[in-house]
C-alpha positions as CSV (number, residue, x, y, z in Angstrom):
1,M,0.0,0.2,0.0
2,N,1.2,3.6,-1.0
3,F,0.6,5.2,2.4
4,S,1.6,8.8,1.2
5,A,-1.0,8.5,-2.0
6,T,-3.8,7.0,0.4
7,I,-3.6,9.5,3.2
8,A,-3.2,12.4,0.8
9,K,-6.4,11.7,-1.1
10,E,-8.4,11.1,2.0
11,L,-7.2,14.2,3.7
12,T,-6.8,16.5,0.4
13,V,-3.3,17.2,0.6
14,S,-0.5,16.4,-1.6
15,P,1.9,13.2,-1.3
16,K,4.7,15.1,-1.0
17,Q,3.3,17.0,1.9
18,V,2.3,13.6,3.5
19,S,5.8,11.9,2.9
20,T,7.5,15.0,4.2
21,V,5.3,14.9,7.8
22,I,6.1,11.2,8.1
23,T,9.7,11.6,7.6
24,L,9.9,14.5,9.9
25,L,7.9,12.5,12.7
26,K,10.2,9.9,12.3
27,D,13.3,11.7,12.7
28,G,12.0,12.8,16.3
29,N,10.2,16.0,15.3
30,T,6.9,16.9,17.4
31,V,4.0,18.1,15.8
32,P,4.0,21.9,17.0
33,F,7.6,22.1,16.0
34,I,6.8,21.0,12.5
35,A,3.6,23.2,12.3
36,R,5.8,26.1,13.3
37,Y,9.1,26.1,12.1
38,R,8.9,23.5,9.0
39,K,6.3,25.3,6.9
40,E,8.4,25.5,4.0
41,A,9.1,21.8,3.8
42,T,5.0,20.8,4.6
43,G,3.7,23.7,2.6
44,S,2.4,25.4,5.7
45,L,0.3,22.4,7.2
46,D,-1.1,23.2,10.5
47,E,-1.2,21.2,13.6
48,V,-4.5,19.4,13.2
49,Q,-3.4,18.4,9.3
50,I,-0.2,16.9,10.9
51,K,-1.8,15.0,13.8
52,A,-4.4,13.6,11.2
53,I,-1.4,12.4,9.1
54,E,0.2,10.9,11.9
55,D,-3.1,9.2,13.1
56,R,-4.0,7.9,9.6
57,H,-0.4,6.6,9.3
58,H,-0.2,4.8,12.4
59,Y,-3.6,3.1,11.6
60,L,-2.1,2.0,8.0
61,E,0.8,0.7,9.6
62,Q,-1.1,-1.2,11.9
63,L,-3.6,-2.7,9.1
64,Q,-0.7,-3.6,7.0
65,A,0.9,-5.7,9.7
66,R,-2.7,-7.2,10.5
67,K,-2.7,-8.1,7.0
68,A,0.7,-9.7,7.2
69,E,-0.4,-11.7,10.3
70,V,-3.8,-13.0,8.3
71,I,-2.0,-13.8,5.4
72,N,0.7,-15.9,7.3
73,A,-2.1,-17.7,9.3
74,I,-4.0,-18.7,6.2
75,D,-0.9,-19.9,4.4
76,E,0.3,-22.0,7.3
77,Q,-3.3,-23.8,6.8
78,G,-2.5,-24.4,3.4
79,K,-5.5,-22.4,2.0
80,L,-4.2,-19.3,0.7
81,T,-5.0,-18.3,-3.0
82,P,-4.0,-15.6,-5.2
83,A,-7.4,-14.0,-5.6
84,L,-7.8,-14.3,-1.5
85,S,-4.3,-12.7,-0.8
86,A,-5.1,-10.0,-3.3
87,S,-8.4,-9.2,-1.8
88,I,-6.8,-9.2,1.9
89,E,-4.1,-6.6,0.2
90,K,-6.7,-4.5,-1.4
91,A,-8.7,-4.0,2.0
92,T,-8.6,-0.4,3.1
93,I,-10.1,-1.0,6.7
94,L,-9.4,-3.3,9.4
95,K,-13.0,-4.9,9.4
96,Q,-12.5,-6.2,5.6
97,V,-9.5,-8.0,6.6
98,E,-11.3,-9.8,9.6
99,D,-14.2,-10.4,7.3
100,L,-11.8,-12.4,4.8
101,Y,-9.8,-14.1,7.5
102,R,-13.2,-15.1,9.6
103,P,-13.6,-18.6,7.6
104,Y,-10.0,-19.3,8.4
105,K,-9.9,-18.6,12.1
106,Q,-10.0,-21.4,14.6
107,K,-13.1,-21.4,16.2
108,R,-13.9,-22.3,19.5
109,K,-16.5,-25.2,20.0
110,T,-19.8,-24.4,18.0
111,K,-22.5,-26.3,16.6
112,A,-20.6,-26.5,13.3
113,T,-17.3,-27.6,14.5
114,I,-19.1,-30.5,16.3
115,A,-20.9,-31.4,13.1
116,K,-17.7,-31.5,11.4
117,S,-16.3,-33.7,14.1
118,L,-19.1,-36.3,13.4
119,G,-18.1,-36.4,9.7
120,L,-21.0,-34.4,8.4
121,E,-18.9,-31.7,6.3
122,P,-19.2,-34.0,3.0
123,L,-23.1,-34.0,3.6
124,A,-23.1,-30.2,3.7
125,N,-21.2,-30.1,0.8
126,K,-23.4,-32.4,-1.2
127,I,-26.7,-30.3,0.0
128,M,-25.0,-27.1,-1.2
129,A,-24.5,-28.9,-4.7
130,F,-28.0,-29.0,-5.0
131,P,-28.8,-32.3,-6.5
132,N,-32.0,-33.5,-7.4
133,T,-31.9,-36.0,-4.8
134,Q,-33.9,-35.7,-1.5
135,P,-31.8,-35.0,1.5
136,H,-33.0,-37.6,3.5
137,Q,-31.6,-40.2,0.9
138,L,-28.0,-38.0,1.2
139,A,-28.2,-38.5,4.5
140,T,-28.8,-42.2,5.0
141,S,-25.1,-42.8,4.5
142,Y,-24.1,-40.7,7.6
143,T,-26.2,-42.2,10.3
144,N,-25.2,-44.5,12.8
145,D,-26.5,-45.7,16.1
146,A,-26.0,-42.5,18.0
147,L,-27.1,-40.2,14.9
148,T,-30.3,-40.2,13.0
149,I,-31.2,-38.8,9.7
150,D,-32.8,-35.8,11.4
151,D,-29.5,-35.3,13.3
152,A,-27.4,-35.7,10.2
153,L,-29.3,-33.1,8.5
154,Q,-29.4,-30.7,11.1
155,G,-25.5,-31.1,11.5
156,A,-25.2,-30.3,7.8
157,R,-27.5,-27.2,8.6
158,D,-25.3,-26.0,11.1
159,I,-22.3,-26.3,8.8
160,I,-24.0,-24.3,6.0
161,A,-25.3,-21.6,8.3
162,E,-21.6,-21.1,9.9
163,R,-20.2,-21.1,6.3
164,L,-22.8,-18.5,5.1
165,S,-22.3,-16.2,8.3
166,D,-18.4,-16.5,7.6
167,D,-18.8,-15.1,3.8
168,A,-17.3,-11.7,3.5
169,K,-19.5,-10.5,0.6
170,I,-22.7,-11.3,2.4
171,R,-21.6,-9.9,5.9
172,D,-20.8,-6.5,3.8
173,M,-24.2,-6.8,1.9
174,I,-25.9,-7.2,5.3
175,R,-24.1,-4.4,6.8
176,R,-25.3,-2.1,4.2
177,Y,-28.9,-3.1,4.2
178,T,-28.9,-2.8,8.2
179,W,-27.3,0.7,8.0
180,R,-29.5,2.1,4.9
181,E,-32.8,0.5,6.1
182,G,-32.5,-0.5,9.8
183,T,-33.7,1.4,13.0
184,I,-32.7,1.8,16.4
185,C,-35.4,1.1,18.9
186,T,-35.5,1.5,22.6
187,D,-38.1,0.9,25.3
188,V,-38.5,1.2,29.2
189,K,-37.1,-1.3,31.0
190,D,-37.1,0.1,34.7
191,K,-38.8,3.4,35.0
192,V,-38.1,3.5,38.6
193,Q,-34.2,4.0,38.0
194,D,-35.1,7.1,36.3
195,E,-36.2,9.3,39.2
196,K,-36.0,12.8,37.1
197,A,-37.6,11.2,33.8
198,V,-34.1,11.9,32.2
199,F,-34.8,9.4,29.5
200,E,-38.4,9.7,29.0
201,M,-38.2,10.5,25.4
202,Y,-36.8,7.1,24.9
203,Y,-39.3,5.1,26.9
204,S,-40.8,4.2,23.3
205,Y,-38.3,5.5,20.6
206,E,-37.5,4.5,17.2
207,E,-35.0,6.4,14.7
208,P,-33.4,5.1,11.4
209,L,-29.9,4.4,12.1
210,A,-28.9,6.6,9.0
211,K,-30.1,9.6,10.6
212,I,-29.5,9.2,14.6
213,V,-27.4,12.0,15.8
214,P,-24.3,11.6,17.9
215,H,-25.5,12.9,21.3
216,R,-28.8,10.8,21.2
217,T,-26.6,7.8,20.7
218,L,-24.7,8.6,23.8
219,A,-27.8,9.2,25.8
220,I,-29.4,6.0,24.5
221,N,-26.3,4.2,25.9
222,R,-26.0,5.7,29.0
223,G,-29.8,5.0,29.5
224,E,-28.8,1.2,28.4
225,H,-26.1,1.3,31.2
226,E,-28.0,2.7,33.7
227,N,-30.6,-0.5,33.1
228,I,-33.4,2.3,32.6
229,L,-33.8,1.3,28.8
230,R,-33.7,-1.9,26.5
231,V,-32.1,-1.2,23.3
232,S,-32.2,-3.0,19.7
233,I,-31.7,-2.7,16.3
234,Q,-34.4,-3.5,13.5
235,A,-32.9,-4.7,10.2
236,P,-34.9,-5.4,6.9
237,I,-34.8,-9.0,7.8
238,A,-37.1,-10.2,4.8
239,K,-35.0,-8.4,2.5
240,I,-31.9,-9.7,3.9
241,E,-33.0,-13.2,3.8
242,D,-34.3,-13.0,0.3
243,A,-30.5,-11.7,-0.9
244,M,-29.2,-14.6,0.9
245,R,-31.4,-17.0,-0.8
246,R,-30.6,-15.3,-4.4
247,T,-26.9,-15.6,-3.6
248,F,-26.9,-19.2,-2.2
249,I,-29.7,-21.3,-3.5
250,T,-28.4,-21.7,-7.0
251,N,-31.0,-24.2,-7.8
252,P,-34.2,-23.6,-6.2
253,T,-36.1,-26.4,-7.7
254,S,-33.5,-29.0,-5.8
255,P,-35.2,-31.1,-3.0
256,C,-32.3,-29.5,-1.1
257,A,-33.3,-26.0,-1.5
258,T,-35.5,-26.0,1.7
259,Q,-32.4,-27.2,4.0
260,V,-30.3,-24.4,2.8
261,D,-33.4,-22.0,3.2
262,E,-33.6,-23.4,6.7
263,A,-29.7,-22.7,7.1
264,I,-30.3,-19.3,5.7
265,E,-33.0,-18.4,8.5
266,D,-30.7,-19.7,11.3
267,S,-27.4,-18.4,10.1
268,Y,-28.9,-14.7,10.0
269,K,-30.8,-15.0,13.4
270,R,-28.4,-16.8,15.4
271,L,-25.0,-15.9,13.9
272,I,-25.2,-12.6,11.6
273,A,-27.5,-10.6,13.1
274,P,-26.2,-10.5,16.6
275,S,-22.5,-9.7,15.2
276,I,-23.9,-7.2,13.0
277,E,-26.0,-5.8,15.7
278,R,-22.8,-5.3,17.9
279,E,-20.9,-3.9,15.0
280,V,-23.7,-1.3,14.3
281,R,-24.1,-0.4,17.8
282,N,-20.1,0.0,18.1
283,E,-20.1,1.9,15.3
284,L,-22.3,4.3,16.2
285,T,-21.0,4.8,19.3
286,E,-17.7,5.3,18.1
287,K,-18.8,8.0,15.6
288,A,-20.9,9.6,18.9
289,E,-17.7,9.7,21.0
290,T,-15.7,11.0,18.4
291,Q,-18.0,13.8,18.0
292,A,-18.3,14.3,21.9
293,I,-14.5,14.4,21.9
294,H,-14.3,17.0,19.1
295,I,-16.9,19.3,20.9
296,F,-15.1,18.9,24.2
297,S,-11.6,19.6,22.6
298,E,-13.2,22.7,20.9
299,N,-14.6,24.0,23.8
300,L,-11.2,23.5,25.9
301,R,-9.2,25.1,23.3
302,S,-11.4,28.2,23.5
303,L,-11.2,27.9,27.1
304,L,-7.5,28.0,27.2
305,L,-7.2,30.8,24.5
306,Q,-9.2,33.1,26.8
307,P,-7.5,36.4,26.9
308,P,-5.3,37.2,29.8
309,M,-6.6,40.0,32.3
310,R,-3.0,41.5,32.8
311,G,-1.8,44.0,35.3
312,K,-5.1,43.7,37.5
313,Y,-5.5,42.8,41.2
314,V,-8.1,40.0,41.6
315,L,-10.2,38.7,44.3
316,G,-11.1,35.3,43.8
317,V,-14.2,34.0,45.4
318,D,-15.1,30.4,45.7
319,P,-18.7,30.4,46.8
320,A,-20.6,28.1,49.3
321,Y,-23.3,28.0,51.8
322,R,-22.6,26.0,54.6
323,T,-18.6,26.5,54.6
324,G,-18.9,30.2,53.6
325,C,-17.2,32.0,50.6
326,K,-13.3,31.8,50.3
327,L,-11.6,34.5,49.4
328,A,-8.2,35.1,47.8
329,V,-6.4,37.9,47.0
330,V,-3.7,38.3,44.1
331,D,-1.7,40.9,43.0
332,D,-1.0,41.6,39.4
333,T,1.6,39.1,38.7
334,G,-0.6,36.1,40.4
335,K,1.2,36.4,43.6
336,M,-1.2,35.3,46.7
337,L,-1.4,38.0,49.0
338,E,-4.3,37.1,51.4
339,I,-6.7,34.4,52.1
340,G,-10.0,34.9,53.9
341,V,-13.7,33.6,54.1
342,M,-17.0,35.2,54.8
343,Y,-20.6,33.5,55.3
344,P,-23.2,35.8,53.6
345,H,-25.4,33.0,52.9
346,P,-27.5,30.3,55.2
347,P,-27.2,28.6,57.4
348,K,-25.0,31.1,59.0
349,A,-26.1,34.2,56.9
350,K,-23.7,36.7,58.7
351,R,-24.2,39.1,55.9
352,D,-23.3,42.1,57.9
353,E,-20.1,41.0,58.7
354,A,-19.6,39.2,55.4
355,K,-19.8,42.8,53.9
356,Q,-17.4,44.3,56.3
357,V,-14.7,41.5,55.5
358,M,-15.1,42.3,51.6
359,K,-15.0,46.1,52.2
360,D,-11.9,46.0,54.3
361,L,-10.2,43.9,51.3
362,L,-11.4,46.5,49.0
363,Q,-9.9,49.0,51.1
364,R,-6.5,47.5,51.6
365,Y,-5.8,46.4,48.2
366,P,-6.3,47.9,44.8
367,I,-8.8,45.2,43.5
368,S,-10.1,45.9,40.2
369,I,-12.0,42.5,39.7
370,A,-14.1,40.0,41.6
371,A,-13.7,36.6,39.9
372,I,-16.5,34.6,41.4
373,G,-16.7,30.9,40.6
374,N,-19.9,29.4,38.8
375,G,-20.4,26.3,41.3
376,T,-22.8,26.3,44.3
377,A,-24.0,29.5,45.4
378,S,-22.6,31.3,42.6
379,R,-25.8,33.3,41.8
380,E,-26.4,34.5,45.2
381,T,-22.8,35.4,45.9
382,E,-22.8,37.4,42.7
383,A,-25.8,39.3,44.2
384,F,-23.8,39.6,47.5
385,V,-20.7,41.2,45.7
386,A,-22.6,43.5,43.4
387,E,-24.5,45.2,46.4
388,V,-21.2,45.4,48.2
389,L,-19.6,47.2,45.3
390,Q,-22.5,49.5,45.2
391,E,-22.5,50.3,48.5
392,T,-18.8,51.2,48.4
393,N,-19.0,53.1,45.1
394,S,-16.1,51.0,44.0
395,E,-14.5,51.2,40.9
396,A,-14.3,47.3,40.8
397,S,-16.2,45.0,38.4
398,Y,-17.0,41.2,38.9
399,V,-17.2,38.6,36.4
400,I,-18.3,35.2,36.6
401,V,-15.7,32.7,35.9
402,S,-16.0,28.7,35.1
403,E,-14.5,26.8,38.1
404,A,-14.3,23.6,36.0
405,G,-11.8,21.6,37.4
406,A,-10.9,23.8,40.3
407,S,-11.8,21.3,43.1
408,V,-9.7,18.6,41.2
409,Y,-6.6,21.2,41.2
410,S,-7.1,22.1,44.9
411,A,-6.5,18.5,45.8
412,S,-3.6,17.6,43.8
413,E,-0.3,17.3,44.3
414,V,0.6,20.3,42.3
415,A,-1.7,22.6,44.5
416,R,-0.3,20.9,47.7
417,A,3.0,21.9,46.4
418,E,2.2,25.4,45.6
419,F,0.1,26.0,48.7
420,P,1.2,23.5,51.4
421,T,-0.6,25.7,54.3
422,L,-3.5,26.3,52.5
423,Q,-6.9,24.3,52.8
424,V,-8.3,22.9,49.9
425,E,-11.2,25.3,49.4
426,Q,-8.6,28.2,49.6
427,R,-6.2,26.7,47.2
428,S,-9.6,26.9,45.1
429,A,-10.2,30.7,45.4
430,V,-6.5,31.5,44.6
431,S,-7.1,29.4,41.1
432,I,-10.3,30.9,40.3
433,A,-8.5,34.3,40.5
434,R,-5.5,33.2,38.5
435,R,-7.5,31.7,36.0
436,L,-9.0,35.3,35.0
437,Q,-5.4,36.5,35.1
438,D,-4.1,33.8,32.9
439,P,-6.6,31.0,31.9
440,L,-3.7,28.9,29.8
441,A,-1.4,29.3,32.7
442,E,-3.5,28.1,35.4
443,L,-5.8,25.4,33.5
444,V,-2.7,23.3,32.5
445,K,-2.2,22.5,36.3
446,I,-5.4,20.5,35.9
447,E,-6.0,17.3,34.1
448,P,-7.6,18.4,30.8
449,K,-10.4,16.0,30.9
450,A,-11.2,17.3,34.3
451,V,-12.1,20.7,32.7
452,G,-16.0,19.9,32.1
453,V,-16.5,21.7,29.0
454,G,-18.5,19.2,26.8
455,Q,-21.1,16.6,26.7
456,Y,-21.4,12.9,28.0
457,Q,-17.5,13.1,28.8
458,H,-17.9,10.2,31.1
459,D,-19.5,8.1,28.4
460,V,-16.7,8.1,25.9
461,S,-13.3,6.3,25.7
462,Q,-11.4,7.8,28.4
463,K,-8.1,6.9,26.4
464,K,-9.3,8.8,23.5
465,L,-10.5,11.8,25.3
466,S,-7.4,11.9,27.1
467,S,-5.4,11.8,23.8
468,S,-7.4,14.3,22.1
469,L,-7.4,16.7,24.8
470,T,-3.7,16.7,25.9
471,F,-3.0,17.4,21.7
472,I,-5.4,20.4,22.3
473,V,-3.4,21.5,25.7
474,E,-0.4,20.8,23.6
475,T,-1.4,23.1,20.6
476,A,-2.6,25.8,22.7
477,V,0.4,26.3,24.7
478,N,2.9,26.5,22.1
479,Q,0.9,29.0,19.9
480,V,0.8,31.1,22.8
481,G,4.6,30.3,24.1
482,V,6.0,30.4,27.2
483,D,7.8,32.6,29.9
484,V,10.6,30.4,30.8
485,N,11.2,32.6,34.3
486,T,7.5,32.7,35.4
487,A,6.0,29.3,34.0
488,S,5.2,26.5,36.1
489,A,6.4,22.9,35.6
490,S,2.6,22.0,34.8
491,L,2.9,24.7,31.9
492,L,6.4,23.7,30.9
493,Q,5.4,19.9,30.3
494,Y,3.4,20.9,27.4
495,V,6.2,22.7,25.3
496,S,7.1,20.9,22.3
497,G,9.7,18.1,23.2
498,L,9.7,18.6,27.1
499,S,9.0,15.8,29.3
500,K,7.3,16.2,32.9
501,A,11.0,15.7,34.2
502,V,12.6,18.0,32.1
503,A,10.1,20.7,33.0
504,E,10.6,20.0,36.4
505,N,14.5,20.4,36.0
506,I,14.0,23.6,34.2
507,V,12.3,25.1,37.3
508,A,14.7,23.8,39.6
509,L,17.7,25.4,37.6
510,R,15.8,28.7,37.6
511,E,15.2,28.5,41.4
512,T,19.0,27.5,42.1
513,E,20.8,29.8,39.3
514,G,18.1,32.6,39.2
515,K,16.4,33.8,36.2
516,F,17.4,33.0,32.7
517,T,18.9,35.9,30.7
518,A,19.4,33.8,27.6
519,R,18.2,30.8,25.6
520,T,21.7,29.3,25.4
521,Q,21.3,28.8,29.5
522,L,18.7,26.2,28.8
523,K,21.3,23.8,27.7
524,K,22.5,23.6,31.1
525,V,19.0,21.9,32.4
526,P,19.7,18.1,33.0
527,R,18.4,15.6,30.5
528,L,17.6,18.2,27.9
529,G,19.6,17.0,24.9
530,A,20.4,18.6,21.7
531,K,17.1,17.4,19.8
532,T,15.0,18.4,22.9
533,Y,16.5,21.8,23.0
534,E,15.9,22.1,19.2
535,Q,12.1,21.1,19.5
536,A,11.5,23.2,22.6
537,I,13.5,26.5,22.4
538,G,11.6,28.3,20.1
539,F,8.6,28.1,22.1
540,L,10.3,29.2,25.3
541,R,10.6,33.0,25.8
542,V,13.0,34.8,27.5
543,P,11.8,38.5,28.9
544,D,14.5,41.0,29.2
545,A,17.1,39.0,27.6
546,K,20.6,40.0,26.5
547,N,19.5,39.2,22.8
548,P,16.0,40.7,22.2
549,L,15.5,37.8,19.9
550,D,15.5,35.2,23.0
551,E,12.1,37.3,23.7
552,T,10.5,36.2,20.5
553,G,9.0,33.4,18.5
554,I,12.0,33.2,16.1
555,H,13.8,30.3,16.6
556,P,17.7,30.3,16.8
557,E,18.3,28.6,13.6
558,S,16.8,31.4,12.2
559,Y,18.7,34.2,14.2
560,K,21.0,34.8,11.3
561,L,18.4,35.5,8.9
562,A,16.5,37.5,11.4
563,E,19.7,39.8,11.7
564,T,20.0,40.0,8.2
565,L,16.5,41.1,7.8
566,L,17.3,43.9,10.6
567,Q,20.3,45.0,9.0
568,K,18.6,45.5,5.7
569,A,15.9,47.4,7.0
570,G,18.1,49.6,9.1
571,V,16.8,48.5,12.5
572,S,18.8,47.5,15.7
573,K,17.7,44.2,17.8
574,Q,16.8,46.8,20.8
575,A,14.5,48.5,18.5
576,I,12.1,45.7,17.5
577,G,8.6,46.0,18.3
578,T,8.4,50.0,18.2
579,D,6.2,51.5,15.8
580,A,9.5,52.9,13.9
581,A,11.1,49.4,13.5
582,E,7.6,48.2,12.0
583,Q,7.2,50.6,9.5
584,Q,10.8,50.1,8.2
585,L,10.3,46.4,8.1
586,K,7.4,46.9,6.1
587,Q,9.2,48.4,3.4
588,L,11.1,45.2,2.7
589,H,9.9,43.1,-0.3
590,V,9.8,39.4,0.6
591,D,10.0,38.4,-3.4
592,A,13.2,40.0,-3.8
593,L,14.6,38.7,-0.5
594,V,14.1,35.1,-1.7
595,D,16.0,35.4,-4.9
596,E,18.8,37.2,-2.7
597,L,19.0,34.9,0.5
598,N,18.0,32.0,-1.2
599,I,15.6,31.1,1.5
600,G,11.7,30.5,1.1
601,A,9.1,33.1,1.2
602,V,7.2,31.6,4.1
603,T,10.3,31.3,6.4
604,I,11.2,35.2,5.5
605,Q,7.6,36.3,5.9
606,D,7.0,34.6,9.5
607,T,10.5,36.0,10.6
608,L,9.4,39.3,9.5
609,D,5.8,39.2,11.1
610,V,7.6,38.3,14.5
611,L,10.2,41.1,14.0
612,M,7.3,43.6,13.6
613,K,4.9,42.4,16.4
614,P,7.5,40.4,18.6
615,K,5.3,40.4,21.8
616,R,2.0,39.3,19.9
617,D,-0.2,36.9,21.6
618,P,-2.5,35.1,19.6
619,R,-5.1,35.3,22.6
620,D,-5.4,39.1,22.3
621,A,-7.8,38.5,19.4
622,F,-10.3,36.8,21.5
623,P,-13.0,38.9,23.4
624,Q,-12.2,40.0,26.8
625,P,-14.4,38.5,29.8
626,L,-17.8,40.5,30.3
627,L,-17.2,42.6,33.5
628,K,-20.1,43.6,35.3
629,K,-21.6,45.7,38.2
630,D,-25.1,44.8,39.0
631,I,-27.4,41.9,39.0
632,L,-30.3,40.3,37.1
633,K,-32.8,37.9,38.1
634,M,-34.7,35.3,36.2
635,E,-38.2,37.1,37.2
636,D,-36.7,40.2,35.6
637,L,-36.4,38.6,32.1
638,K,-39.1,39.4,29.6
639,Q,-39.7,37.9,26.2
640,G,-37.8,39.7,23.5
641,M,-35.4,41.6,26.0
642,E,-31.9,42.0,24.5
643,L,-28.8,40.8,26.6
644,Q,-25.3,40.4,26.3
645,G,-23.7,37.2,27.3
646,T,-20.8,34.5,27.9
647,V,-20.9,31.2,25.9
648,R,-20.4,28.8,28.6
649,N,-20.5,25.5,26.9
650,V,-21.2,24.2,23.2
651,V,-23.2,21.1,22.7
652,D,-24.6,19.4,19.3
653,F,-27.9,20.9,19.7
654,G,-26.9,24.4,20.7
655,A,-25.1,26.6,23.0
656,F,-25.4,27.6,26.6
657,I,-25.2,31.2,27.3
658,D,-24.2,32.9,30.6
659,I,-26.6,36.2,30.9
660,G,-26.2,36.9,34.6
661,V,-29.2,34.8,36.2
662,K,-28.9,31.7,38.2
663,Q,-29.4,29.5,35.2
664,D,-27.6,29.5,31.8
665,G,-29.8,30.3,28.9
666,L,-30.0,27.7,25.7
667,V,-29.7,29.0,22.2
668,H,-31.0,26.0,20.3
669,I,-29.3,25.1,17.0
670,S,-32.1,26.6,15.0
671,K,-31.9,30.1,16.6
672,L,-27.9,30.6,16.2
673,K,-28.5,32.4,12.9
674,N,-30.6,32.7,9.9
675,G,-30.2,29.7,7.6
676,F,-28.9,26.2,8.0
677,V,-26.5,25.6,10.9
678,K,-24.3,22.0,10.3
679,H,-23.1,22.6,14.0
680,P,-23.2,25.2,16.6
681,L,-19.4,25.4,16.5
682,D,-19.4,26.9,13.3
683,V,-21.3,30.0,14.9
684,V,-20.0,30.3,18.3
685,S,-17.2,29.2,20.6
686,L,-16.6,29.0,24.3
687,G,-16.1,32.4,25.9
688,D,-17.7,34.4,22.9
689,I,-19.5,37.4,24.0
690,V,-23.0,37.2,22.2
691,T,-25.6,39.6,21.8
692,V,-29.3,37.4,22.4
693,W,-32.8,37.8,23.0
694,V,-35.1,36.1,25.6
695,D,-37.3,33.9,23.6
696,Q,-39.1,32.1,26.5
697,V,-38.7,31.7,30.1
698,D,-40.0,28.9,32.5
699,V,-39.5,29.9,36.1
700,K,-40.9,26.6,37.6
701,K,-38.6,24.3,35.6
702,Q,-35.7,27.1,35.9
703,R,-35.3,26.8,32.0
704,I,-34.4,30.0,29.6
705,A,-34.7,29.8,25.9
706,L,-32.6,32.4,24.0
707,T,-32.4,33.5,20.4
708,M,-29.5,35.0,18.7
709,L,-31.9,36.1,15.9
710,A,-32.6,39.7,16.1
711,P,-36.4,40.3,16.7
712,Q,-38.5,41.6,13.3
713,S,-39.0,45.1,13.8
């Protein structure tokens, strides 16, 4: 198999791009490094495309290895023919290979193997020849004291049934019939288990397999797993059996045709249908998991790339009722200054005392923003904070911050090492404040799948989920770049090429020898070899470095080019980043430089872009969090009311928007914009600030329906 040509066709790239990527990966280069610093070689493929090539190549390698195993196993049995070998080699998916191997697999004890052990295979062969002889006459010579004619015929039918079920073409045909015309059916098994009637719509439900959407598959799977639902696949049995008859009964007038007909019915009902149903359910689940993981990944990417709130003192608030709201003041660098607690809510409800606690903090520190976690008691705390800010005429604002995963971080080894004297809840308050200041730096301390920004995350393959989310974190970290003098080991370990151990060694060296002033100093880090240095160094920034290029995303291998460009533009290294330097660099003509320097246009343009905007942060392109000073209640909402909100979660059927009341509102996919929307992610991303209008409010059920379609005037 020509891997490069196959992958190129599937991913709509050139075979040369594929082979280049595979070679670079085999040489020990990471996906982020290839995407950022080998654009010339790959034709500017991005991380997602490179990862897709890597994954597909890995699958095809496994497929090729399995083909070799299967061909060898059949050959050892002396049953390999040129045609069978060609069919196996031509297969493009593992399922086709397994179908072709099925008749030759060593089977455990089955009805057919028992019949064969009784010497009944020749009888089965005679029946399948469709002679004009009566089957009972054929069976006479296979009887003995322990085996009647009926027993012999039954054994022959068992052999035929298994033979038919092993036929690769028939299985493929039945699959296609089932997918095209089959339905998935559910009915209630134990309603008592479904106390909140979560699965009520599936108590008696049927939908074509070809139309079921991923989130419904996962909902059905969960209902079945929780013993609430019974699930089955209904296939077009009559059509399938008729097709099998047309294929296998070559002489319908033969007296033996009825024996084969019985074997066909038994083969489908007992052997094929259960197997195909498992396959269909597995494929439905795999598709649904892939979609759920994709949504989770995109939501996580948006969350990680939320713009940092730089240069602000923040009051982190971890809301709670009984245990009180934990408070943490952090300065503009993220350093924790003070920890406190207040009890504004029942059961203690020390409201006046709580106000004094907060007013005191506002008086003693230049707090710009109160970051309130969106967990238990969040909205009640929001109302309390808004009241205090109004009473004090404070210039401070407040914002609701997703605290997804904060409790996981607070109890982790990372948190204990960072704040050994703090209680779990106090650490959480610090984390909430810091994730407003720099979401990426704080969220990388949490296992990616603990940041719950998807749907049915516990119902999907945890291995696939973890792999996908880790890739998203790595991509985000390397797109942004890392300050090597402030980054935690948790952040550094996601940098291209760096392991957890090397990340910890960087932090240890920084703590013993002081801040780095040059990239070359990192060569002294234990276990950071030449290849690792090459892969990582371009993503590591050294602020206030002796060489200003060490502060940028330019790789040291391109320093000579950067210096040449600066010289031609008449700009000193110390001047990069200034408006004057940018204007001078803009005067350079890339096309002319390509011929003069014999360097690719992409590399030259990339280097120029960084020299013009050396401290550009890709997160700056995203909207800042929505800061507020007042509070809104659900009862205040009226149909048609226009509001600003923050996208908190994106799922298959729409987006949940925080509009400042206790319950997030849902914008259904049909209300996201005029015209067809394939998926909500095509319109909105987590963290987006959007304008919405109230569509419907159900205070009793605590449901808010919103629309992003402006009302007709």
